[in-house]
DSSP file (Angstrom, degrees, kcal/mol; ACC not computed):
  #  RESIDUE AA STRUCTURE BP1 BP2  ACC     N-H-->O    O-->H-N    N-H-->O    O-->H-N    TCO  KAPPA ALPHA  PHI   PSI    X-CA   Y-CA   Z-CA
    1    1 A X     >        0   0    0      0, 0.0     4,-2.3     0, 0.0     5,-0.2   0.000 360.0 360.0 360.0 -34.1  -38.0   25.6   67.4
    2    2 A X  H  >  +     0   0    0      1,-0.2     4,-2.0     2,-0.2     5,-0.2   0.905 360.0  50.5 -64.1 -40.7  -34.4   25.9   68.6
    3    3 A X  H  > S+     0   0    0      1,-0.2     4,-2.1     2,-0.2    -1,-0.2   0.915 110.1  51.6 -61.7 -41.6  -34.9   23.4   71.5
    4    4 A X  H  > S+     0   0    0      1,-0.2     4,-2.5     2,-0.2    -2,-0.2   0.911 108.8  49.6 -61.2 -44.1  -36.5   20.9   69.0
    5    5 A X  H  X S+     0   0    0     -4,-2.3     4,-2.0     1,-0.2    -1,-0.2   0.847 109.2  52.4 -68.4 -31.4  -33.5   21.2   66.6
    6    6 A X  H  X S+     0   0    0     -4,-2.0     4,-2.2     2,-0.2    -1,-0.2   0.894 108.8  50.7 -67.3 -38.4  -31.1   20.6   69.6
    7    7 A X  H  X S+     0   0    0     -4,-2.1     4,-2.7     1,-0.2     5,-0.2   0.931 109.7  50.3 -61.9 -44.6  -33.1   17.5   70.5
    8    8 A X  H  X S+     0   0    0     -4,-2.5     4,-2.5     1,-0.2    -2,-0.2   0.891 108.8  52.9 -60.1 -39.3  -32.9   16.3   66.9
    9    9 A X  H  X S+     0   0    0     -4,-2.0     4,-2.1     2,-0.2    -1,-0.2   0.935 110.8  45.8 -61.4 -47.2  -29.1   16.8   67.0
   10   10 A X  H  X S+     0   0    0     -4,-2.2     4,-2.4     1,-0.2    -2,-0.2   0.929 114.2  47.5 -63.4 -46.1  -28.7   14.8   70.1
   11   11 A X  H  X S+     0   0    0     -4,-2.7     4,-2.1     1,-0.2    -1,-0.2   0.883 110.2  53.6 -65.0 -37.6  -30.9   11.9   68.8
   12   12 A X  H  X S+     0   0    0     -4,-2.5     4,-1.7    -5,-0.2    -1,-0.2   0.917 109.9  47.3 -61.0 -43.5  -29.0   12.0   65.5
   13   13 A X  H  X S+     0   0    0     -4,-2.1     4,-2.4     1,-0.2    -2,-0.2   0.894 108.6  54.2 -66.7 -39.9  -25.7   11.6   67.3
   14   14 A X  H  X S+     0   0    0     -4,-2.4     4,-2.6     1,-0.2    -1,-0.2   0.900 106.7  53.8 -59.0 -39.8  -27.1    8.8   69.4
   15   15 A X  H  X S+     0   0    0     -4,-2.1     4,-2.0     2,-0.2    -1,-0.2   0.893 107.5  49.5 -61.1 -40.7  -28.1    7.0   66.2
   16   16 A X  H  X S+     0   0    0     -4,-1.7     4,-2.0     2,-0.2    -2,-0.2   0.928 111.7  48.0 -64.6 -45.0  -24.5    7.3   64.8
   17   17 A X  H  X S+     0   0    0     -4,-2.4     4,-1.3     1,-0.2    -2,-0.2   0.915 110.7  51.8 -62.3 -42.5  -23.1    5.9   68.0
   18   18 A X  H  <>S+     0   0    0     -4,-2.6     5,-2.4     1,-0.2    -1,-0.2   0.881 107.5  53.3 -61.2 -37.8  -25.6    3.0   67.9
   19   19 A X  H ><5S+     0   0    0     -4,-2.0     3,-1.9     1,-0.2    -1,-0.2   0.890 102.4  57.4 -64.5 -39.0  -24.6    2.3   64.3
   20   20 A X  H 3<5S+     0   0    0     -4,-2.0    -1,-0.2     1,-0.3    -2,-0.2   0.862 109.1  46.5 -57.7 -35.5  -20.9    2.1   65.4
   21   21 A X  T 3<5S-     0   0    0     -4,-1.3    -1,-0.3    -3,-0.2    -2,-0.2   0.192 119.2-112.9 -94.2  15.4  -22.0   -0.7   67.8
   22   22 A X  T < 5 +     0   0    0     -3,-1.9     2,-0.6     1,-0.2    -3,-0.2   0.853  58.1 160.9  59.6  40.4  -24.1   -2.4   65.1
   23   23 A X    > < -     0   0    0     -5,-2.4     3,-1.8     1,-0.1     4,-0.3  -0.841  33.6-152.7 -94.4 118.3  -27.5   -1.7   66.8
   24   24 A X  T >  S+     0   0    0     -2,-0.6     3,-1.8     1,-0.3     4,-0.4   0.810  89.2  71.6 -61.0 -30.4  -30.3   -2.1   64.2
   25   25 A X  T >> S+     0   0    0      1,-0.3     4,-1.6     2,-0.2     3,-0.5   0.642  76.8  81.5 -64.9 -11.6  -32.5    0.4   66.1
   26   26 A X  H <> S+     0   0    0     -3,-1.8     4,-2.4     1,-0.2    -1,-0.3   0.865  85.9  58.6 -59.0 -33.7  -30.2    3.2   65.0
   27   27 A X  H <> S+     0   0    0     -3,-1.8     4,-2.4    -4,-0.3    -1,-0.2   0.839 101.8  52.9 -66.9 -31.9  -32.0    3.2   61.7
   28   28 A X  H <> S+     0   0    0     -3,-0.5     4,-1.9    -4,-0.4    -1,-0.2   0.873 109.2  49.3 -71.0 -36.5  -35.3    3.9   63.4
   29   29 A X  H  X S+     0   0    0     -4,-1.6     4,-3.0     2,-0.2     5,-0.2   0.934 112.4  48.7 -62.7 -44.9  -33.7    6.9   65.2
   30   30 A X  H  X S+     0   0    0     -4,-2.4     4,-3.1     2,-0.2     5,-0.4   0.868 106.6  55.5 -66.0 -36.2  -32.4    8.1   61.8
   31   31 A X  H  X S+     0   0    0     -4,-2.4     4,-2.0     2,-0.2     5,-0.2   0.955 113.2  42.7 -58.3 -48.0  -35.8    7.6   60.2
   32   32 A X  H  X S+     0   0    0     -4,-1.9     4,-2.4     2,-0.2    -2,-0.2   0.957 119.5  41.4 -62.2 -52.1  -37.3    9.9   62.8
   33   33 A X  H  X S+     0   0    0     -4,-3.0     4,-3.1     1,-0.2     5,-0.2   0.896 114.4  50.6 -69.5 -39.1  -34.5   12.5   62.8
   34   34 A X  H  X S+     0   0    0     -4,-3.1     4,-2.2    -5,-0.2    -1,-0.2   0.911 112.7  46.7 -65.5 -40.7  -34.0   12.6   59.0
   35   35 A X  H  X S+     0   0    0     -4,-2.0     4,-2.0    -5,-0.4    -2,-0.2   0.934 114.4  47.9 -63.3 -45.1  -37.7   13.1   58.4
   36   36 A X  H  X S+     0   0    0     -4,-2.4     4,-2.5    -5,-0.2    -2,-0.2   0.920 111.5  49.4 -63.6 -44.0  -37.8   15.8   61.0
   37   37 A X  H  X S+     0   0    0     -4,-3.1     4,-2.8     1,-0.2     5,-0.2   0.894 108.6  54.1 -62.4 -38.5  -34.8   17.6   59.6
   38   38 A X  H  X S+     0   0    0     -4,-2.2     4,-2.2    -5,-0.2    -1,-0.2   0.906 110.6  46.3 -60.6 -40.8  -36.3   17.4   56.2
   39   39 A X  H  X S+     0   0    0     -4,-2.0     4,-2.5     2,-0.2    -2,-0.2   0.895 111.8  50.5 -69.7 -40.0  -39.4   19.1   57.5
   40   40 A X  H  X S+     0   0    0     -4,-2.5     4,-2.0     2,-0.2    -2,-0.2   0.945 113.0  46.4 -61.0 -47.7  -37.4   21.8   59.4
   41   41 A X  H  <>S+     0   0    0     -4,-2.8     5,-3.1     1,-0.2     4,-0.4   0.891 111.7  51.1 -63.8 -39.3  -35.4   22.5   56.3
   42   42 A X  H ><5S+     0   0    0     -4,-2.2     3,-1.1    -5,-0.2    -1,-0.2   0.921 108.4  52.5 -61.9 -44.0  -38.5   22.7   54.2
   43   43 A X  H 3<5S+     0   0    0     -4,-2.5    -2,-0.2     1,-0.3    -1,-0.2   0.883 113.0  44.0 -58.3 -41.1  -40.1   25.1   56.6
   44   44 A X  T 3<5S-     0   0    0     -4,-2.0    -1,-0.3    -5,-0.2    -2,-0.2   0.408 117.5-111.5 -88.4   2.5  -37.0   27.4   56.4
   45   45 A X  T < 5S+     0   0    0     -3,-1.1     2,-1.3    -4,-0.4    -3,-0.2   0.728  71.9 139.2  77.3  21.8  -36.8   27.1   52.6
   46   46 A X     >< +     0   0    0     -5,-3.1     4,-2.0     1,-0.2    -1,-0.2  -0.639  22.8 167.2 -96.0  75.8  -33.6   25.1   52.6
   47   47 A X  H  >  +     0   0    0     -2,-1.3     4,-2.3     1,-0.2    -1,-0.2   0.856  64.9  52.5 -68.6 -40.8  -34.9   22.9   49.8
   48   48 A X  H  > S+     0   0    0      1,-0.2     4,-2.1     2,-0.2    -1,-0.2   0.924 113.8  44.5 -62.5 -42.7  -31.7   21.2   48.7
   49   49 A X  H  > S+     0   0    0      2,-0.2     4,-2.5     1,-0.2    -1,-0.2   0.845 109.3  57.1 -70.5 -32.3  -30.9   20.1   52.3
   50   50 A X  H  X S+     0   0    0     -4,-2.0     4,-1.7     2,-0.2    -2,-0.2   0.917 108.7  46.2 -61.8 -42.8  -34.5   19.0   52.7
   51   51 A X  H  X S+     0   0    0     -4,-2.3     4,-2.4     2,-0.2    -2,-0.2   0.907 109.5  55.7 -65.2 -41.3  -34.2   16.7   49.7
   52   52 A X  H  X S+     0   0    0     -4,-2.1     4,-2.4     1,-0.2    -2,-0.2   0.934 109.9  44.6 -55.9 -48.2  -30.9   15.4   51.2
   53   53 A X  H  X S+     0   0    0     -4,-2.5     4,-2.1     1,-0.2    -1,-0.2   0.805 109.2  57.1 -70.4 -27.6  -32.5   14.5   54.4
   54   54 A X  H  X S+     0   0    0     -4,-1.7     4,-1.9     2,-0.2    -1,-0.2   0.903 108.7  46.4 -64.2 -40.9  -35.4   12.9   52.5
   55   55 A X  H  X S+     0   0    0     -4,-2.4     4,-2.5     2,-0.2    -2,-0.2   0.915 110.2  53.1 -65.9 -43.2  -32.9   10.7   50.7
   56   56 A X  H  X S+     0   0    0     -4,-2.4     4,-2.2     1,-0.2    -2,-0.2   0.889 106.1  54.6 -58.2 -39.0  -31.3    9.9   54.1
   57   57 A X  H  X S+     0   0    0     -4,-2.1     4,-1.9     2,-0.2    -1,-0.2   0.948 108.9  47.5 -58.6 -48.9  -34.7    8.9   55.4
   58   58 A X  H  X S+     0   0    0     -4,-1.9     4,-2.2     1,-0.2    -2,-0.2   0.887 110.8  51.3 -60.2 -40.1  -35.1    6.5   52.5
   59   59 A X  H  X S+     0   0    0     -4,-2.5     4,-2.7     1,-0.2    -1,-0.2   0.850 106.6  54.3 -66.9 -33.7  -31.6    5.1   53.1
   60   60 A X  H  X S+     0   0    0     -4,-2.2     4,-2.4     2,-0.2    -1,-0.2   0.890 107.8  50.4 -65.9 -38.2  -32.4    4.5   56.8
   61   61 A X  H  X S+     0   0    0     -4,-1.9     4,-2.2     2,-0.2    -2,-0.2   0.946 112.4  46.6 -62.4 -47.8  -35.5    2.5   55.7
   62   62 A X  H  X S+     0   0    0     -4,-2.2     4,-3.1     1,-0.2     5,-0.2   0.910 111.6  52.0 -61.1 -42.7  -33.4    0.4   53.4
   63   63 A X  H  X S+     0   0    0     -4,-2.7     4,-2.9     1,-0.2     5,-0.3   0.908 108.8  49.5 -60.8 -43.4  -30.7   -0.1   56.1
   64   64 A X  H  X S+     0   0    0     -4,-2.4     4,-1.7     2,-0.2    -1,-0.2   0.910 114.5  45.1 -63.0 -41.9  -33.3   -1.2   58.6
   65   65 A X  H  X S+     0   0    0     -4,-2.2     4,-2.3     2,-0.2    -2,-0.2   0.944 115.1  47.2 -66.4 -47.6  -34.7   -3.7   56.2
   66   66 A X  H  X S+     0   0    0     -4,-3.1     4,-2.4     1,-0.2    -2,-0.2   0.922 113.0  47.5 -62.5 -45.5  -31.3   -5.0   55.0
   67   67 A X  H  X S+     0   0    0     -4,-2.9     4,-1.8    -5,-0.2    -1,-0.2   0.846 110.7  53.8 -65.6 -32.4  -30.0   -5.4   58.6
   68   68 A X  H  X S+     0   0    0     -4,-1.7     4,-1.8    -5,-0.3    -2,-0.2   0.907 109.7  46.8 -66.9 -41.9  -33.2   -7.2   59.5
   69   69 A X  H  X S+     0   0    0     -4,-2.3     4,-2.3     1,-0.2     5,-0.2   0.906 111.5  51.1 -66.1 -41.8  -32.8   -9.7   56.7
   70   70 A X  H  X S+     0   0    0     -4,-2.4     4,-1.5     1,-0.2    -1,-0.2   0.877 108.8  51.8 -63.6 -36.7  -29.1  -10.3   57.5
   71   71 A X  H  < S+     0   0    0     -4,-1.8    -1,-0.2     2,-0.2    -2,-0.2   0.892 112.3  45.5 -67.2 -39.3  -29.9  -10.9   61.1
   72   72 A X  H  < S+     0   0    0     -4,-1.8    -2,-0.2     1,-0.2    -1,-0.2   0.857 126.6  29.8 -71.3 -34.9  -32.6  -13.5   60.1
   73   73 A X  H  <        0   0    0     -4,-2.3    -2,-0.2     1,-0.1    -1,-0.2   0.469 360.0 360.0-102.0  -3.3  -30.3  -15.2   57.6
   74   74 A X     <        0   0    0     -4,-1.5    -1,-0.1    -5,-0.2    -3,-0.1   0.313 360.0 360.0 -40.9 360.0  -27.1  -14.4   59.3
């Protein structure tokens, strides 16, 4: 499990860097990592943080949709 969480950490950071450079694909990385972190936290009984990452997942979906619309109508 520890190797998996380190992978999630690296991919999450890559998503942040991609966001700094206005890359829409950052939201897809965040969808994956936020969902995975929510499941890890749920597994370990860290329920408040699991909900937090669930909300982050939803916000990543909204961000991907919003950035997609702005790009089409830009």
